N, C-alpha and C positions, 0 to 999 in steps of 0.2 A: 928178353930175360931181365929180371929186376936186378938192381945194383946191390952191391954188398958194402958194408960200412963197418968200421971198427969202433964206432961210438958206443959208449956204455949205455945199455938199455935201462930205462928208469920206469918203474911202475907208477902210473898216474896216481897222485894222492896217496902214495905208499900203500895202496889197497888193491887187491884183486877184485874184479867185478863179480857179482853174483848173477846167476841166471835170472831174468826178469820174473816177476810174480806170475803164478799160474802157467809157467812155461817149462818146457824141457829143452835142454841145450846140448849141443854136440860141439866138442872142441877136439878136432882130429887133424892128423897129417898123414900123408902117404908118400913114401919114397918110391922112386922110379915110376912116377905117375904123370898124368896130364889131365886136362878137363876140356870138354866141349860143351859150350852153352851151360845149361842148368842141370846137367846130368851128373851122376856120381863119377868120381875120378876113374880114369881108364889107364892102362899101362902106357908109360911114356918115359921121358928122360929128365923129369924135374922132381922137385918135392912140392906137393900140393897141400896147402892148408885149407881147412874148411870149417867154418863156424856156421851153426844153424840154431835158431831159437824158434820153437813152435808154441804159441800161446793157445792152450786148450780151452780157455774161457771165451776167446774171441774167434770162433770158427776156424781154429787152427791157423791163425794169422802167422805168417813166417817172416823172419828177418834172417838173412844169411849173406855170407860172402865166401868167395874162393880167390886164392891167388897162388902163384907158383914162383919158386926160386930155384937156384941151382942146387943139386944134391950134394955138392962139394963144400958149400959154405957152412959156417958155424954161427953166423950172425948176418943180419941184413937190415937195411933201412929203405923202405919204399916211400918216396917223396910225394908231396901233394900233386906235383905236375904229372907224375906217372899214374896216379889214381885218376886224375882228370882226363888223361889220355886213353883211359879204358884198359889199363894193364891188369885190372882186377875185375871180377864180376861181383856185384853187390846189389842187394834189394833190401830195403829197410822195412817194408810193410806190404806183404802180398796177402790179401784176405779173400779167399774164394767165395764167401757168401755175404760180404759187406755191401752196403748200398752205395758206396762211393769208392773212388780210386784216386790216388794221388800219384801221378807218373813222375817219379823223381829218379835221378841217376846220381852216381858218385861224381862230385865236382871237386873234391879235394880231401885233405886230411893227411895222415901219416900212419904207416905200419912199421913197427920195429919188431925184430925177432932175435932171440938168442937161445942157442941150444944149451939146456941145463944138464942133461945127462943123455944116455944112449937112446931113451925112448920119449923124452919130453923137451918141448920148446916153450919158452915164455914169449907170448905174443901180446904186444901192446898196440892196439889198433884204434884209431879214431877216424872214422870215415864220414865226411860231410856230404849230405845229399841236398840236391836242389833241382829246379826245373831248368835253369839256365846257369852258365858260369857266373860267379860272383853274386848269386842270389841264394844263399843257404836257407834250407827249410828245417832240417833236422840233422842230428849227428848220432851215429851209432858208435859206442865206445865199448871195447872188449879188452880187458887186461886179464889174461888167464893162461894156464898151462895147457898146451895141446899135446895129446898122446898119440904115439905112433900106432897105426892100424894097418892091417893088410887090405889090399884092394878087394873090393866086393867081387 
């Protein structure tokens, strides 16, 4: 289970991020949920956050991440060491028809969250990807409001 923190959450550069060009994005969370691998959230004992970006101009290339926290918290801070230890699922560029593949994994970053009202959380995520620890290749940054959804 990921740790909680009372630190004030700060939006990076005082701006919310936009969905990337030519993409559709999902910013959702599910209470009383869990996740198994890369499937939709299932019933469970956590709050699951899910970001997904699908680029329709590049063969539906996908960037996404899932993570879970306690359903009882109103804020949290996931540290770089927790991300590197695999406590989140993240993929920065999955492209079903591209001629190449870069097999990266989350190697660091930070994710902060704060409940803003009954159905919204502000999530500030910066996930660093690489092929080995201490060798970053790319960073996925999302600063956006996530909306409560019912489990599928």
